[in-house]
N, CA, C and O atoms as a CHARMM CRD file, in Angstrom:
* protein
*
  264
    1    1 UNK  N    142.94500 209.13100 -49.10200 PROA 1      0.00000
    2    1 UNK  CA   141.76500 209.21200 -49.93000 PROA 1      0.00000
    3    1 UNK  C    142.20400 209.60100 -51.34700 PROA 1      0.00000
    4    1 UNK  O    143.10300 210.42500 -51.51300 PROA 1      0.00000
    5    2 UNK  N    141.58700 209.02400 -52.34200 PROA 2      0.00000
    6    2 UNK  CA   141.93800 209.25800 -53.74500 PROA 2      0.00000
    7    2 UNK  C    140.99100 210.26900 -54.38500 PROA 2      0.00000
    8    2 UNK  O    139.80600 210.32900 -54.05400 PROA 2      0.00000
    9    3 UNK  N    141.53200 211.05800 -55.30300 PROA 3      0.00000
   10    3 UNK  CA   140.75200 212.02700 -56.06700 PROA 3      0.00000
   11    3 UNK  C    139.77200 211.27300 -56.97100 PROA 3      0.00000
   12    3 UNK  O    140.16300 210.33200 -57.66100 PROA 3      0.00000
   13    4 UNK  N    138.51300 211.68000 -56.96700 PROA 4      0.00000
   14    4 UNK  CA   137.50200 211.01100 -57.78400 PROA 4      0.00000
   15    4 UNK  C    137.64100 211.36200 -59.26800 PROA 4      0.00000
   16    4 UNK  O    136.97300 210.75900 -60.10700 PROA 4      0.00000
   17    5 UNK  N    138.49800 212.32600 -59.59700 PROA 5      0.00000
   18    5 UNK  CA   138.68800 212.72000 -60.99100 PROA 5      0.00000
   19    5 UNK  C    139.95000 212.09500 -61.57100 PROA 5      0.00000
   20    5 UNK  O    139.89200 211.45900 -62.62400 PROA 5      0.00000
   21    6 UNK  N    141.09500 212.26500 -60.89900 PROA 6      0.00000
   22    6 UNK  CA   142.36200 211.80000 -61.46900 PROA 6      0.00000
   23    6 UNK  C    142.96500 210.60400 -60.73800 PROA 6      0.00000
   24    6 UNK  O    143.84300 209.93300 -61.28100 PROA 6      0.00000
   25    7 UNK  N    142.51400 210.32700 -59.52500 PROA 7      0.00000
   26    7 UNK  CA   143.02100 209.17700 -58.77900 PROA 7      0.00000
   27    7 UNK  C    144.20600 209.45700 -57.87500 PROA 7      0.00000
   28    7 UNK  O    144.65900 208.55500 -57.17000 PROA 7      0.00000
   29    8 UNK  N    144.73400 210.70500 -57.87200 PROA 8      0.00000
   30    8 UNK  CA   145.84500 211.04300 -56.97200 PROA 8      0.00000
   31    8 UNK  C    145.32400 211.20300 -55.54500 PROA 8      0.00000
   32    8 UNK  O    144.11800 211.29800 -55.31600 PROA 8      0.00000
   33    9 UNK  N    146.25800 211.23000 -54.58900 PROA 9      0.00000
   34    9 UNK  CA   145.88600 211.49400 -53.20200 PROA 9      0.00000
   35    9 UNK  C    145.32700 212.91400 -53.08900 PROA 9      0.00000
   36    9 UNK  O    145.84600 213.83600 -53.71800 PROA 9      0.00000
   37   10 UNK  N    144.27200 213.09100 -52.28900 PROA 10     0.00000
   38   10 UNK  CA   143.66300 214.41100 -52.14500 PROA 10     0.00000
   39   10 UNK  C    144.27400 215.22300 -51.02100 PROA 10     0.00000
   40   10 UNK  O    143.97400 216.40900 -50.88600 PROA 10     0.00000
   41   11 UNK  N    145.11200 214.61800 -50.22300 PROA 11     0.00000
   42   11 UNK  CA   145.67900 215.33800 -49.08700 PROA 11     0.00000
   43   11 UNK  C    144.79400 215.14600 -47.87000 PROA 11     0.00000
   44   11 UNK  O    144.08700 214.14400 -47.75400 PROA 11     0.00000
   45   12 UNK  N    144.83700 216.09000 -46.98400 PROA 12     0.00000
   46   12 UNK  CA   144.14300 215.94000 -45.70500 PROA 12     0.00000
   47   12 UNK  C    142.62500 215.95000 -45.84100 PROA 12     0.00000
   48   12 UNK  O    141.95500 215.08400 -45.27800 PROA 12     0.00000
   49   13 UNK  N    142.07100 216.90800 -46.57100 PROA 13     0.00000
   50   13 UNK  CA   140.61500 217.02900 -46.66900 PROA 13     0.00000
   51   13 UNK  C    140.08100 216.87500 -48.08400 PROA 13     0.00000
   52   13 UNK  O    138.99500 216.32600 -48.26500 PROA 13     0.00000
   53   14 UNK  N    140.79900 217.33400 -49.07800 PROA 14     0.00000
   54   14 UNK  CA   140.29800 217.31000 -50.43500 PROA 14     0.00000
   55   14 UNK  C    139.26900 218.41500 -50.65800 PROA 14     0.00000
   56   14 UNK  O    139.05700 219.26500 -49.79200 PROA 14     0.00000
   57   15 UNK  N    138.64300 218.39400 -51.81000 PROA 15     0.00000
   58   15 UNK  CA   137.67400 219.42100 -52.19700 PROA 15     0.00000
   59   15 UNK  C    136.39400 218.77800 -52.68700 PROA 15     0.00000
   60   15 UNK  O    136.39800 217.63500 -53.14500 PROA 15     0.00000
   61   16 UNK  N    135.30600 219.50900 -52.59200 PROA 16     0.00000
   62   16 UNK  CA   134.02800 219.06100 -53.12100 PROA 16     0.00000
   63   16 UNK  C    134.09600 219.13200 -54.64600 PROA 16     0.00000
   64   16 UNK  O    134.35900 220.21000 -55.17900 PROA 16     0.00000
   65   17 UNK  N    133.86900 218.02800 -55.37800 PROA 17     0.00000
   66   17 UNK  CA   134.00000 218.03500 -56.83100 PROA 17     0.00000
   67   17 UNK  C    132.76700 218.54900 -57.57800 PROA 17     0.00000
   68   17 UNK  O    132.78200 218.60800 -58.80800 PROA 17     0.00000
   69   18 UNK  N    131.71600 218.91800 -56.87200 PROA 18     0.00000
   70   18 UNK  CA   130.50400 219.39700 -57.54600 PROA 18     0.00000
   71   18 UNK  C    130.81100 220.62300 -58.39400 PROA 18     0.00000
   72   18 UNK  O    131.38300 221.60300 -57.91700 PROA 18     0.00000
   73   19 UNK  N    130.42200 220.54600 -59.65100 PROA 19     0.00000
   74   19 UNK  CA   130.67200 221.63800 -60.58400 PROA 19     0.00000
   75   19 UNK  C    131.53000 221.21600 -61.75500 PROA 19     0.00000
   76   19 UNK  O    131.53200 221.87800 -62.79300 PROA 19     0.00000
   77   20 UNK  N    132.26600 220.11100 -61.60500 PROA 20     0.00000
   78   20 UNK  CA   133.05800 219.60800 -62.72600 PROA 20     0.00000
   79   20 UNK  C    132.10400 219.18100 -63.83600 PROA 20     0.00000
   80   20 UNK  O    131.03700 218.63000 -63.56400 PROA 20     0.00000
   81   21 UNK  N    132.48800 219.43600 -65.08600 PROA 21     0.00000
   82   21 UNK  CA   131.61400 219.17400 -66.22600 PROA 21     0.00000
   83   21 UNK  C    132.03800 217.93000 -66.99300 PROA 21     0.00000
   84   21 UNK  O    133.22700 217.63200 -67.10500 PROA 21     0.00000
   85   22 UNK  N    131.05600 217.20600 -67.51800 PROA 22     0.00000
   86   22 UNK  CA   131.35500 216.04900 -68.36000 PROA 22     0.00000
   87   22 UNK  C    131.65000 216.52500 -69.78400 PROA 22     0.00000
   88   22 UNK  O    131.68300 217.72800 -70.04100 PROA 22     0.00000
   89   23 UNK  N    131.86100 215.59400 -70.70100 PROA 23     0.00000
   90   23 UNK  CA   132.23300 215.93600 -72.07600 PROA 23     0.00000
   91   23 UNK  C    131.14400 216.70300 -72.82400 PROA 23     0.00000
   92   23 UNK  O    131.42400 217.34600 -73.83500 PROA 23     0.00000
   93   24 UNK  N    129.89300 216.64000 -72.32800 PROA 24     0.00000
   94   24 UNK  CA   128.78100 217.35300 -72.95400 PROA 24     0.00000
   95   24 UNK  C    128.50700 218.70300 -72.30600 PROA 24     0.00000
   96   24 UNK  O    127.56300 219.39600 -72.68400 PROA 24     0.00000
   97   25 UNK  N    129.33500 219.07900 -71.32700 PROA 25     0.00000
   98   25 UNK  CA   129.14500 220.35500 -70.64900 PROA 25     0.00000
   99   25 UNK  C    128.11000 220.32900 -69.54800 PROA 25     0.00000
  100   25 UNK  O    127.66100 221.38100 -69.09300 PROA 25     0.00000
  101   26 UNK  N    127.72500 219.14300 -69.11300 PROA 26     0.00000
  102   26 UNK  CA   126.75200 218.99800 -68.02900 PROA 26     0.00000
  103   26 UNK  C    127.48900 218.70600 -66.72800 PROA 26     0.00000
  104   26 UNK  O    128.53500 218.05800 -66.73700 PROA 26     0.00000
  105   27 UNK  N    126.94800 219.18200 -65.61000 PROA 27     0.00000
  106   27 UNK  CA   127.55900 218.93800 -64.30900 PROA 27     0.00000
  107   27 UNK  C    127.51600 217.44800 -63.98000 PROA 27     0.00000
  108   27 UNK  O    126.48600 216.79900 -64.15500 PROA 27     0.00000
  109   28 UNK  N    128.63000 216.91300 -63.50600 PROA 28     0.00000
  110   28 UNK  CA   128.72400 215.51100 -63.11900 PROA 28     0.00000
  111   28 UNK  C    128.13500 215.34100 -61.72900 PROA 28     0.00000
  112   28 UNK  O    128.38800 216.15100 -60.83700 PROA 28     0.00000
  113   29 UNK  N    127.35500 214.29400 -61.54800 PROA 29     0.00000
  114   29 UNK  CA   126.78900 213.99700 -60.23300 PROA 29     0.00000
  115   29 UNK  C    127.76700 213.07700 -59.50200 PROA 29     0.00000
  116   29 UNK  O    128.02900 211.95700 -59.94100 PROA 29     0.00000
  117   30 UNK  N    128.29300 213.55900 -58.40000 PROA 30     0.00000
  118   30 UNK  CA   129.26800 212.80600 -57.61500 PROA 30     0.00000
  119   30 UNK  C    128.58600 212.21300 -56.40700 PROA 30     0.00000
  120   30 UNK  O    127.48000 212.61900 -56.04700 PROA 30     0.00000
  121   31 UNK  N    129.23900 211.25200 -55.77700 PROA 31     0.00000
  122   31 UNK  CA   128.73300 210.65700 -54.54900 PROA 31     0.00000
  123   31 UNK  C    128.93900 211.59800 -53.37400 PROA 31     0.00000
  124   31 UNK  O    129.72700 212.54100 -53.44100 PROA 31     0.00000
  125   32 UNK  N    128.22700 211.32900 -52.31900 PROA 32     0.00000
  126   32 UNK  CA   128.26700 212.18100 -51.12800 PROA 32     0.00000
  127   32 UNK  C    129.67500 212.30000 -50.53600 PROA 32     0.00000
  128   32 UNK  O    130.03100 213.34700 -49.99600 PROA 32     0.00000
  129   33 UNK  N    130.47000 211.24400 -50.63400 PROA 33     0.00000
  130   33 UNK  CA   131.79000 211.23700 -50.01400 PROA 33     0.00000
  131   33 UNK  C    132.93500 211.40700 -51.00100 PROA 33     0.00000
  132   33 UNK  O    134.09600 211.29100 -50.61000 PROA 33     0.00000
  133   34 UNK  N    132.64200 211.68000 -52.27000 PROA 34     0.00000
  134   34 UNK  CA   133.69800 211.89600 -53.25800 PROA 34     0.00000
  135   34 UNK  C    134.43100 213.19800 -52.97500 PROA 34     0.00000
  136   34 UNK  O    133.81600 214.19700 -52.60400 PROA 34     0.00000
  137   35 UNK  N    135.75300 213.18200 -53.15100 PROA 35     0.00000
  138   35 UNK  CA   136.59800 214.36000 -52.95000 PROA 35     0.00000
  139   35 UNK  C    137.54900 214.45800 -54.12700 PROA 35     0.00000
  140   35 UNK  O    137.87200 213.44700 -54.75100 PROA 35     0.00000
  141   36 UNK  N    138.00000 215.66600 -54.43700 PROA 36     0.00000
  142   36 UNK  CA   138.98100 215.83000 -55.50400 PROA 36     0.00000
  143   36 UNK  C    140.20900 216.56400 -54.96800 PROA 36     0.00000
  144   36 UNK  O    140.14800 217.24500 -53.94400 PROA 36     0.00000
  145   37 UNK  N    141.32600 216.41000 -55.68500 PROA 37     0.00000
  146   37 UNK  CA   142.58300 217.04000 -55.27400 PROA 37     0.00000
  147   37 UNK  C    142.56900 218.52700 -55.63900 PROA 37     0.00000
  148   37 UNK  O    141.69300 218.98600 -56.37200 PROA 37     0.00000
  149   38 UNK  N    143.53600 219.26400 -55.12600 PROA 38     0.00000
  150   38 UNK  CA   143.62600 220.69600 -55.39600 PROA 38     0.00000
  151   38 UNK  C    143.82200 220.98500 -56.88400 PROA 38     0.00000
  152   38 UNK  O    143.26400 221.94900 -57.40800 PROA 38     0.00000
  153   39 UNK  N    144.62200 220.14600 -57.57200 PROA 39     0.00000
  154   39 UNK  CA   144.85900 220.36300 -59.00000 PROA 39     0.00000
  155   39 UNK  C    143.56600 220.23700 -59.79700 PROA 39     0.00000
  156   39 UNK  O    143.27700 221.09300 -60.63400 PROA 39     0.00000
  157   40 UNK  N    142.78500 219.19300 -59.55700 PROA 40     0.00000
  158   40 UNK  CA   141.52400 219.00900 -60.28700 PROA 40     0.00000
  159   40 UNK  C    140.49800 220.06600 -59.88400 PROA 40     0.00000
  160   40 UNK  O    139.67400 220.48000 -60.69800 PROA 40     0.00000
  161   41 UNK  N    140.55200 220.49300 -58.64000 PROA 41     0.00000
  162   41 UNK  CA   139.65900 221.56500 -58.21000 PROA 41     0.00000
  163   41 UNK  C    139.92500 222.82700 -59.02900 PROA 41     0.00000
  164   41 UNK  O    138.99300 223.48000 -59.50000 PROA 41     0.00000
  165   42 UNK  N    141.22200 223.16700 -59.19600 PROA 42     0.00000
  166   42 UNK  CA   141.58400 224.36100 -59.98200 PROA 42     0.00000
  167   42 UNK  C    141.31200 224.18300 -61.46900 PROA 42     0.00000
  168   42 UNK  O    140.88200 225.12000 -62.14100 PROA 42     0.00000
  169   43 UNK  N    141.56200 222.98300 -61.98200 PROA 43     0.00000
  170   43 UNK  CA   141.47600 222.74400 -63.42400 PROA 43     0.00000
  171   43 UNK  C    140.04600 222.50500 -63.91200 PROA 43     0.00000
  172   43 UNK  O    139.68000 222.96500 -64.99400 PROA 43     0.00000
  173   44 UNK  N    139.23000 221.78800 -63.12400 PROA 44     0.00000
  174   44 UNK  CA   137.90200 221.39400 -63.58000 PROA 44     0.00000
  175   44 UNK  C    136.73700 221.97800 -62.77200 PROA 44     0.00000
  176   44 UNK  O    135.75600 222.45100 -63.34500 PROA 44     0.00000
  177   45 UNK  N    136.85000 221.94200 -61.44600 PROA 45     0.00000
  178   45 UNK  CA   135.70200 222.27400 -60.60600 PROA 45     0.00000
  179   45 UNK  C    135.40100 223.77200 -60.59800 PROA 45     0.00000
  180   45 UNK  O    134.27800 224.17500 -60.90200 PROA 45     0.00000
  181   46 UNK  N    136.37800 224.59100 -60.25900 PROA 46     0.00000
  182   46 UNK  CA   136.12900 226.03400 -60.18600 PROA 46     0.00000
  183   46 UNK  C    135.70400 226.59900 -61.55000 PROA 46     0.00000
  184   46 UNK  O    134.71100 227.32300 -61.61200 PROA 46     0.00000
  185   47 UNK  N    136.41800 226.29500 -62.64500 PROA 47     0.00000
  186   47 UNK  CA   135.96000 226.79300 -63.95100 PROA 47     0.00000
  187   47 UNK  C    134.57700 226.24800 -64.32700 PROA 47     0.00000
  188   47 UNK  O    133.78100 226.94800 -64.95300 PROA 47     0.00000
  189   48 UNK  N    134.29500 225.00300 -63.94500 PROA 48     0.00000
  190   48 UNK  CA   132.98200 224.42700 -64.22700 PROA 48     0.00000
  191   48 UNK  C    131.88000 225.14800 -63.48200 PROA 48     0.00000
  192   48 UNK  O    130.81300 225.39600 -64.04400 PROA 48     0.00000
  193   49 UNK  N    132.12000 225.48800 -62.22700 PROA 49     0.00000
  194   49 UNK  CA   131.11800 226.22200 -61.45000 PROA 49     0.00000
  195   49 UNK  C    130.87100 227.60000 -62.05500 PROA 49     0.00000
  196   49 UNK  O    129.72800 228.04500 -62.15600 PROA 49     0.00000
  197   50 UNK  N    131.93600 228.26500 -62.45300 PROA 50     0.00000
  198   50 UNK  CA   131.78800 229.58700 -63.08800 PROA 50     0.00000
  199   50 UNK  C    131.01900 229.45800 -64.39900 PROA 50     0.00000
  200   50 UNK  O    130.14100 230.26900 -64.69400 PROA 50     0.00000
  201   51 UNK  N    131.35400 228.43300 -65.18400 PROA 51     0.00000
  202   51 UNK  CA   130.66500 228.21200 -66.45600 PROA 51     0.00000
  203   51 UNK  C    129.17900 227.96000 -66.23900 PROA 51     0.00000
  204   51 UNK  O    128.34600 228.47500 -66.98600 PROA 51     0.00000
  205   52 UNK  N    128.84100 227.16900 -65.21900 PROA 52     0.00000
  206   52 UNK  CA   127.43900 226.88600 -64.94500 PROA 52     0.00000
  207   52 UNK  C    126.68800 228.14900 -64.50600 PROA 52     0.00000
  208   52 UNK  O    125.51700 228.32900 -64.84300 PROA 52     0.00000
  209   53 UNK  N    127.35900 229.00800 -63.76400 PROA 53     0.00000
  210   53 UNK  CA   126.72000 230.25000 -63.31800 PROA 53     0.00000
  211   53 UNK  C    126.55500 231.26000 -64.44500 PROA 53     0.00000
  212   53 UNK  O    125.58600 232.01900 -64.47500 PROA 53     0.00000
  213   54 UNK  N    127.50200 231.26200 -65.36600 PROA 54     0.00000
  214   54 UNK  CA   127.47700 232.27000 -66.43100 PROA 54     0.00000
  215   54 UNK  C    127.04400 231.70400 -67.77400 PROA 54     0.00000
  216   54 UNK  O    127.00300 232.43200 -68.76600 PROA 54     0.00000
  217   55 UNK  N    126.71400 230.39600 -67.82400 PROA 55     0.00000
  218   55 UNK  CA   126.30000 229.72200 -69.05200 PROA 55     0.00000
  219   55 UNK  C    127.37700 229.78700 -70.12800 PROA 55     0.00000
  220   55 UNK  O    127.08300 229.97800 -71.30800 PROA 55     0.00000
  221   56 UNK  N    128.63100 229.62500 -69.70400 PROA 56     0.00000
  222   56 UNK  CA   129.76700 229.61400 -70.62900 PROA 56     0.00000
  223   56 UNK  C    130.46700 228.26200 -70.58300 PROA 56     0.00000
  224   56 UNK  O    131.67000 228.19000 -70.33100 PROA 56     0.00000
  225   57 UNK  N    129.71800 227.19400 -70.82500 PROA 57     0.00000
  226   57 UNK  CA   130.27300 225.84900 -70.70300 PROA 57     0.00000
  227   57 UNK  C    131.35600 225.57000 -71.72900 PROA 57     0.00000
  228   57 UNK  O    132.17200 224.67200 -71.52300 PROA 57     0.00000
  229   58 UNK  N    131.38800 226.30400 -72.81400 PROA 58     0.00000
  230   58 UNK  CA   132.40500 226.08000 -73.84200 PROA 58     0.00000
  231   58 UNK  C    133.78600 226.44200 -73.31900 PROA 58     0.00000
  232   58 UNK  O    134.77600 225.83300 -73.72400 PROA 58     0.00000
  233   59 UNK  N    133.87100 227.42200 -72.42700 PROA 59     0.00000
  234   59 UNK  CA   135.15300 227.89400 -71.92400 PROA 59     0.00000
  235   59 UNK  C    135.72800 227.02700 -70.81000 PROA 59     0.00000
  236   59 UNK  O    136.93100 227.08800 -70.55500 PROA 59     0.00000
  237   60 UNK  N    134.90900 226.22400 -70.14300 PROA 60     0.00000
  238   60 UNK  CA   135.39200 225.39700 -69.04300 PROA 60     0.00000
  239   60 UNK  C    135.94300 224.08700 -69.58800 PROA 60     0.00000
  240   60 UNK  O    135.38500 223.50400 -70.51800 PROA 60     0.00000
  241   61 UNK  N    137.03800 223.63300 -69.00200 PROA 61     0.00000
  242   61 UNK  CA   137.63900 222.36900 -69.41900 PROA 61     0.00000
  243   61 UNK  C    136.79700 221.21100 -68.89700 PROA 61     0.00000
  244   61 UNK  O    136.36000 221.21900 -67.74600 PROA 61     0.00000
  245   62 UNK  N    136.57600 220.23200 -69.73800 PROA 62     0.00000
  246   62 UNK  CA   135.74400 219.07500 -69.39100 PROA 62     0.00000
  247   62 UNK  C    136.59900 217.97200 -68.78100 PROA 62     0.00000
  248   62 UNK  O    137.76400 217.81400 -69.14500 PROA 62     0.00000
  249   63 UNK  N    136.02900 217.21600 -67.86200 PROA 63     0.00000
  250   63 UNK  CA   136.72200 216.08100 -67.25100 PROA 63     0.00000
  251   63 UNK  C    136.76700 214.96400 -68.29100 PROA 63     0.00000
  252   63 UNK  O    135.71600 214.51200 -68.74500 PROA 63     0.00000
  253   64 UNK  N    137.94600 214.51500 -68.67600 PROA 64     0.00000
  254   64 UNK  CA   138.04300 213.47800 -69.70600 PROA 64     0.00000
  255   64 UNK  C    137.44400 212.15800 -69.23700 PROA 64     0.00000
  256   64 UNK  O    137.66700 211.72700 -68.10600 PROA 64     0.00000
  257   65 UNK  N    136.68900 211.53100 -70.11100 PROA 65     0.00000
  258   65 UNK  CA   136.13500 210.21900 -69.82300 PROA 65     0.00000
  259   65 UNK  C    134.95200 210.20000 -68.89100 PROA 65     0.00000
  260   65 UNK  O    134.54200 209.12400 -68.45500 PROA 65     0.00000
  261   66 UNK  N    134.38700 211.34100 -68.56700 PROA 66     0.00000
  262   66 UNK  CA   133.22000 211.37300 -67.66700 PROA 66     0.00000
  263   66 UNK  C    131.99700 211.79300 -68.44300 PROA 66     0.00000
  264   66 UNK  O    130.90800 211.88400 -67.87700 PROA 66     0.00000
């Protein structure tokens, strides 16, 4: 299975990509079966979720091209 963010293999299960932010700081709507790799989860998803909870979207890294 390929990462919906970077295209690399996600491994055995992958991660839920909900929380990754687009270039405008808005949460990206992913498909039900989309998965992301551990690297993108650490780089985009977790910081994006924290930013959405704390309203600090400026500090979270945005997914390029989304």
